[in-house]
N, C-alpha and C positions, 0 to 999 in steps of 0.2 A: 291611386289608380294603376300607375305603371308598376309599382312594386307589387300589387296584387296579381297582375297579369304575368309578371316575371316570376313570381313565386309559383303560380299555377303551372308555368312552363318547366321550371327547374324541379319543382317538387309535385309530381303528379298525384301523389297520395294525399298531399296537404299536411301530412304529419311531420315529416322530416326523413332524413336518411336512416334507414333501418336495415341492417344486413339480412334479416329474416325475410323482408319483403322484396329484397333485391332480385330481379328476374334472372341474373346471370348465374346464380347458385344452382347447383344440380338438385333435383328433388331428393328428399330424404337427408340432405346434408345438415348437420347440426353445428353452427359456428361455436357453440359452447364447448364442444369436445375436441377442438383443435389443439394439438400439442406441438412443442417445438421440434420434437423428434431427435434423432441421433445427431444431427448437425448442431442443434441448439445445446445439447449435452456436451458435445466436443468444444464448442466455442466457450461455454462457461468453464469447462475444465482447463482450457488453455489460459483463460483470464486468471483463474484461481491459482494455477501453478506459477504463472508470471508474477502474480502478486506475492506469493510465498518467496520466490527467489529475490524479489526486490526488498522484501522485509529482512531477509537474512543478510543480504548485501548491506542494507542501511545499518543494521545492528553492528555488523563487522566494522564498518567505517566509523560509526560513533565510538566504539571501543578503541579503535586505533587513535582517533583524535584525542580522546580522554587520556590514554596512556602516554601519548606524546606530550601533552600538557603537563602531566605529573612529572615526566622525566625532565622537561624544561625547567619546572619549578625546583626540582631537586638540584639540577646543575647550577641554576642561578644562586641557590642558597649556598652551595659548596664554593662557588666563585666569590660570593660576598664574605664567607667565613675566611677564605684564603686572603682576601684583600684586607680584612681586619686583623690579620696576624694570627688567625686561629690554626688548628692543626691542618697540615697539608693533606693528610689522608682523611677520607670521609669516615664518619662514624660507622662502626659495624652494624649490620642489620640485627634485628632481634633474633632471626633464625640462626645467625652465626653465633650468638651468645648462648643459645640453648644447646649447641652441639659441644660435647666434651672434647677437650684438647687431647690429641693422640700423640704421645711422646714416648 
């Protein structure tokens, strides 16, 4: 009983909230044609540009961490080779072997 009276007070149409039936809308206004406008475009563009900068920065940091790990492994291998009595100089790279000696 109370819920029926409360519903009739809150929902005078009895159907539910409907933006088309809302009395505060100006006549001839179609809520289906509402667009975000220039402000919405600018907001989405700012978010997209920020996301691109974050992706580039994250990629750069991941490369840096991977490169540092490879260098650390190479240095540890050289230290282990020196500790075992191997050559004190590191082995030449493949690029250095491909170059002809200039004498």
